C-alpha positions in Angstrom: -49.1 -148.7 102.2 -47.0 -150.8 104.6 -44.3 -153.4 104.4 -45.0 -157.1 103.3 -48.7 -157.5 103.0 -51.1 -160.4 103.2 -54.9 -160.7 103.5 -56.6 -162.0 106.5 -60.2 -161.4 105.7 -63.3 -163.4 105.7 -64.7 -161.9 102.5 -64.9 -164.1 99.4 -62.7 -163.4 96.4 -64.2 -162.0 93.3 -65.2 -164.5 90.6 -62.3 -165.0 88.2 -62.0 -166.6 84.8 -58.3 -167.5 84.3 -58.7 -168.4 80.7 -60.4 -165.7 78.6 -62.2 -166.6 75.5 -60.3 -165.8 72.3 -62.2 -164.3 69.5 -62.7 -167.1 66.9 -62.4 -164.7 64.0 -62.1 -161.0 63.4 -64.8 -159.0 65.3 -66.5 -155.7 64.6 -68.3 -153.8 67.3 -71.0 -151.8 65.7 -73.4 -149.0 66.7 -71.1 -147.9 69.6 -70.0 -144.5 70.8 -66.3 -144.9 70.2 -64.0 -142.6 72.0 -61.1 -141.9 69.6 -58.4 -139.3 69.4 -59.2 -136.5 68.8 -62.9 -137.0 68.8 -65.8 -139.2 69.8 -67.5 -141.1 67.0 -71.2 -141.8 67.5 -72.8 -144.8 65.9 -69.3 -146.0 65.0 -67.6 -149.3 64.7 -64.4 -150.8 65.9 -62.5 -153.6 64.1 -60.6 -156.2 66.1 -58.3 -158.4 64.0 -56.3 -160.9 66.1 -54.6 -159.1 68.9 -54.8 -155.7 67.2 -57.3 -153.0 66.3 -57.9 -153.2 62.5 -58.7 -150.6 59.9 -61.4 -152.4 57.8 -63.6 -155.4 58.5 -62.3 -158.6 57.0 -64.7 -160.7 54.9 -65.0 -163.3 57.6 -65.6 -160.9 60.5 -68.3 -161.4 63.1 -70.4 -158.4 64.0 -71.6 -157.5 67.5 -74.2 -154.8 67.9 -73.3 -152.7 70.9 -75.7 -149.8 70.2 -76.2 -147.6 73.3 -72.7 -148.5 74.7 -69.4 -146.7 74.9 -66.2 -148.3 73.7 -63.1 -146.8 75.4 -59.5 -147.8 75.6 -58.4 -150.3 78.2 -57.4 -148.6 81.5 -53.8 -148.2 82.5 -52.9 -148.2 86.2 -49.4 -147.1 87.1 -49.8 -147.4 90.9 -51.4 -150.6 92.2 -50.4 -152.9 95.2 -52.9 -155.7 94.7 -56.4 -157.0 94.6 -58.7 -160.0 94.9 -57.2 -160.7 98.3 -53.7 -160.9 96.8 -50.7 -158.7 97.4 -48.1 -157.8 94.8 -45.7 -157.2 97.6 -45.7 -160.5 99.4 -47.9 -162.9 97.5 -46.8 -165.9 95.4 -46.8 -165.9 91.7 -50.3 -167.4 91.7 -51.4 -164.7 94.1 -50.0 -162.0 92.0 -51.7 -163.3 88.9 -55.0 -163.5 90.8 -54.6 -159.8 91.7 -53.8 -158.9 88.2 -56.8 -160.8 86.9 -59.1 -159.1 89.4 -58.2 -155.7 88.1 -58.5 -156.9 84.5 -62.1 -157.9 85.3 -62.6 -154.2 86.1 -61.1 -152.9 82.9 -57.4 -152.4 83.8 -55.7 -154.1 80.8 -52.2 -152.7 81.6 -50.9 -152.6 85.2 -47.7 -151.6 86.9 -47.2 -153.6 90.1 -46.3 -151.4 93.1 -44.3 -152.6 96.1 -44.4 -151.0 99.6 -41.7 -150.3 102.2 -39.5 -153.2 103.2 -35.9 -153.9 103.9 -33.6 -153.8 100.9 -33.0 -157.6 100.7 -36.7 -158.2 100.7 -37.3 -155.6 98.0 -34.6 -156.9 95.7 -36.0 -160.4 95.9 -39.5 -159.1 95.1 -38.0 -157.1 92.2 -36.6 -160.3 90.8 -40.0 -162.1 91.0 -42.0 -159.2 89.6 -39.4 -158.7 86.8 -40.2 -162.3 85.6 -43.9 -161.4 85.3 -43.0 -158.2 83.5 -40.9 -160.1 81.0 -43.8 -162.4 80.4 -46.1 -159.5 79.7 -48.4 -159.9 82.7 -47.4 -156.5 84.2 -46.0 -153.4 82.6 -43.2 -153.1 85.1 -42.5 -152.3 88.8 -43.1 -149.2 90.9 -41.2 -148.9 94.2 -43.2 -146.9 96.7 -40.8 -146.7 99.6 -38.5 -147.2 101.5 -37.1 -143.8 100.3 -39.9 -141.7 101.9 -40.3 -139.2 104.7 -41.1 -140.4 108.2 -43.2 -137.2 108.6 -45.4 -138.3 105.7 -45.1 -142.1 105.9 -48.8 -142.9 105.6 -49.3 -146.6 106.1 -45.6 -147.5 105.7 -43.6 -149.0 108.5 -41.4 -146.2 109.9 -38.6 -148.5 111.2 -38.0 -149.7 107.6 -37.7 -146.3 106.0 -34.3 -145.0 104.7 -32.8 -142.0 102.9 -32.7 -142.3 99.1 -29.0 -142.8 98.6 -28.2 -143.4 95.0 -26.4 -146.7 95.8 -29.6 -148.1 97.3 -31.7 -146.9 94.5 -29.3 -148.5 92.0 -29.7 -151.8 93.9 -33.4 -151.9 93.1 -32.8 -150.9 89.5 -30.3 -153.7 89.1 -32.5 -156.3 90.7 -35.4 -155.2 88.4 -33.4 -156.2 85.2 -34.7 -153.2 83.3 -38.3 -153.6 84.5 -38.4 -150.8 87.0 -40.8 -148.1 85.8 -41.1 -145.7 88.7 -39.6 -144.9 92.1 -41.4 -142.7 94.6 -39.0 -140.5 96.6 -39.1 -137.9 99.3 -36.6 -135.9 97.3 -35.8 -133.5 100.2 -34.0 -136.3 102.1 -30.2 -136.8 101.8 -29.4 -138.2 98.4 -32.8 -137.4 97.0 -31.8 -135.0 94.2 -28.9 -137.2 93.1 -31.3 -140.2 93.0 -33.7 -138.3 90.8 -30.8 -137.7 88.4 -29.8 -141.4 88.5 -33.4 -142.5 87.7 -33.7 -140.0 84.9 -30.4 -141.2 83.4 -31.8 -144.8 83.4 -35.2 -143.9 81.9 -37.1 -144.6 85.1 -39.8 -142.2 86.4 -38.8 -140.3 89.5 -42.0 -139.6 91.4 -42.2 -137.1 94.2 -44.3 -138.4 97.1 -44.7 -139.2 100.8 -42.7 -136.0 101.1 -42.3 -133.1 103.5 -40.5 -130.9 100.9 -40.8 -127.2 100.6 -41.9 -125.5 97.4 -38.3 -124.6 96.7 -37.0 -128.2 97.3 -39.7 -129.5 95.0 -38.8 -127.2 92.2 -35.2 -128.3 92.6 -36.3 -132.0 92.3 -38.3 -131.2 89.2 -35.4 -129.4 87.6 -33.3 -132.5 88.4 -35.7 -134.7 86.4 -38.7 -135.7 88.5 -41.8 -136.0 86.3 -44.6 -137.5 88.5 -46.5 -136.5 91.7 -47.4 -139.7 93.6 -51.1 -139.4 94.6 -51.1 -135.6 94.7 -52.4 -134.0 97.9 -52.1 -137.2 99.9 -49.0 -137.8 102.1 -47.6 -134.3 101.5 -48.0 -130.9 103.2 -51.2 -129.1 102.4 -51.3 -126.1 100.1 -50.6 -122.9 102.1 -50.8 -119.3 101.0 -47.4 -118.4 102.6 -45.8 -121.9 102.4 -47.2 -123.3 99.2 -45.2 -126.5 99.6 -45.0 -129.3 97.0 -48.5 -129.1 95.8 -48.2 -125.7 94.2 -44.8 -126.6 92.6 -46.2 -129.9 91.2 -49.4 -128.4 89.8 -47.8 -125.4 88.1 -45.0 -127.2 86.2 -46.0 -128.7 82.8 -43.3 -131.3 83.2 -45.2 -133.0 86.0 -48.0 -135.5 85.7 -50.1 -135.8 88.8 -51.6 -139.1 90.1 -55.1 -138.8 91.6 -57.0 -141.4 93.5 -60.6 -140.8 92.6 -62.5 -142.9 95.1 -64.3 -140.2 97.0 -62.2 -140.9 100.1 -58.7 -139.7 99.3 -59.8 -136.4 97.6 -62.6 -133.9 98.1 -64.2 -133.2 94.7 -63.0 -129.6 94.8 -59.4 -130.8 95.1 -59.8 -133.0 92.0 -61.3 -130.1 90.1 -58.4 -127.9 91.2 -56.0 -130.4 89.8 -57.8 -130.7 86.5 -58.3 -127.0 86.1 -54.6 -126.3 86.7 -53.0 -129.3 85.1 -55.5 -130.4 82.5 -56.4 -133.9 81.6 -53.1 -134.5 79.7 -51.2 -134.1 83.0 -53.5 -136.2 85.2 -53.3 -140.0 85.6 -56.0 -141.6 87.6 -54.6 -144.5 89.8 -56.1 -147.0 92.2 -53.3 -147.3 94.8 -55.2 -150.5 95.5 -54.4 -152.9 98.2 -55.4 -156.6 98.6 -59.1 -155.8 99.4 -59.8 -154.3 96.0 -62.3 -156.6 94.4 -62.4 -158.8 97.5 -64.3 -157.1 100.3 -64.3 -155.8 103.8 -62.3 -157.5 106.6 -59.0 -157.5 108.4 -55.8 -157.4 106.4 -52.1 -157.1 107.2 -49.6 -154.7 105.7 -46.4 -156.2 107.1 -46.6 -155.5 110.9 -49.5 -153.1 110.4 -53.1 -154.3 110.7 -55.6 -152.8 108.4 -59.4 -152.7 108.8 -61.4 -152.4 105.6 -65.0 -151.2 106.3 -67.4 -150.0 103.7 -64.7 -150.2 101.1 -62.3 -147.9 103.0 -58.9 -149.2 104.2 -57.5 -147.7 107.4 -54.8 -148.7 109.8 -56.4 -150.4 112.8 -54.0 -148.5 115.1 -54.7 -144.9 114.3 -57.2 -144.7 111.3 -54.6 -143.6 108.7 -55.8 -144.4 105.2 -54.0 -147.5 104.0 -54.2 -147.5 100.2 -57.6 -148.0 98.6 -60.0 -150.7 97.4 -60.6 -148.8 94.2 -60.9 -150.3 90.7 -60.5 -148.1 87.6 -64.0 -148.7 86.3 -65.3 -147.1 89.4 -62.9 -144.2 89.0 -64.1 -143.7 85.5 -67.8 -143.8 86.4 -67.2 -141.4 89.3 -65.2 -139.0 87.1 -68.1 -138.6 84.7 -71.2 -138.9 86.9 -70.0 -137.2 90.1 -67.1 -135.0 89.1 -68.6 -133.8 85.9 -65.6 -134.6 83.7 -66.2 -135.3 80.0 -65.9 -138.8 78.8 -62.9 -137.7 76.7 -61.1 -136.2 79.7 -61.8 -139.4 81.7 -60.3 -141.5 78.9 -57.3 -139.3 78.8 -56.6 -139.6 82.5 -57.3 -143.4 82.7 -55.6 -144.5 79.5 -53.8 -142.1 77.3 -51.8 -140.1 79.9 -50.5 -143.2 81.8 -49.7 -144.9 78.6 -47.6 -142.0 77.6 -45.8 -142.0 80.9 -44.9 -145.6 80.4 -43.6 -144.9 76.9 -46.2 -147.3 75.6 -48.4 -144.9 73.5 -47.4 -146.8 70.3 -49.3 -149.9 71.6 -51.9 -148.8 74.2 -53.9 -145.9 75.5 -56.1 -145.2 72.5 -58.3 -147.0 70.0 -56.2 -146.6 66.9 -55.5 -149.1 64.1 -52.4 -151.2 64.8 -52.5 -150.8 68.5 -53.3 -153.6 71.0 -57.0 -154.5 71.0 -57.5 -153.4 74.7 -60.9 -152.0 75.3 -63.7 -151.5 77.8 -67.4 -151.6 77.0 -69.6 -149.4 79.1 -73.3 -148.9 79.1 -75.1 -145.5 79.1 -74.7 -145.3 82.9 -70.9 -146.1 82.6 -71.3 -149.5 84.1 -68.7 -152.0 82.8 -70.2 -154.5 80.4 -67.2 -156.0 78.7 -63.4 -156.0 78.8 -61.0 -157.1 76.0 -57.3 -157.5 76.3 -55.1 -158.1 73.3 -58.1 -159.4 71.3 -59.4 -161.7 74.1 -62.6 -161.2 76.0 -61.7 -161.1 79.7 -65.3 -160.1 80.4 -67.5 -161.1 77.4 -70.1 -158.5 76.2 -73.0 -158.3 78.6 -75.7 -156.8 76.4 -78.9 -158.2 77.8 
């Protein structure tokens, strides 16, 4: 991604419904294939009572027959820069809410808003604004991707705004976030990187290794210091080599690391995704979007700070040199691709899209699985894994489309 971003496209925004319909009374979804831990229940039912998942159907419950459909937990995206033509990095509050709602229409019921590289004053101001939305429950916190990344692996970040990850600067972002910072991506081989990892771990913030040119040994050192996430594994880091294995080998082999994967068919070859799943397992994989403004919006020209982006056929690239500039992915598409193209089980896809990211955020007691007492966040999918309904905290964001 780049610095401040703003859309300049001619595409029309996705249709939005800013006021979801609240269930008038308790609801029971019947006849569904319900993906529950530790098993999938066929011809099952799910009770929604208020904002929570219930155990038994109240006497006044309404029943909705969803036979032939899957009910899965709401998706959790820990790395997302925007959507619907709106940027989490530079947009107004209304813009940000539009972007959040765009992703809710595609099944993402919990979202961490990611920033991109900018100067420190700008980032601290954005942290303050995003913290308010986190405090209101609209987002699950803030992810800072940049400016503490390697110029060798900058991707679509503005090189003149990059800086070393000195702990004092990292602390400024944490302080500006008022306890709402959830993750910081670092090139931990840079001066101050390991100390900043320790600082983040001490404050309960995820230290993510990404946009890095680190060696295998430097990556192991960062993991031992407390890093726990690989930012979009394989992308913006040295490739795996048989004599110089680099960060990929270190991140895949260590059970303390959860690896982000962008499953859009552009960022990863299917064999790379299979390698990550075979080595790490579904419990260590978190599917993300890394979405930019064009997600749910359309092709066109966009700006990432001073960097112009061309989105064509759903792929975002810098106009200057063709570097991939985030994605236009939504998590419903990531789910469908995982099952129909990559051959993952529905259970593994649910783990990577819901349970694993919920655990990373420390929110497994509320979200990530369809268990009684948790938030009534769910996605309804048909037999072809097309999205047919979305509920967030007991409210239909997308009402059941069963025709």
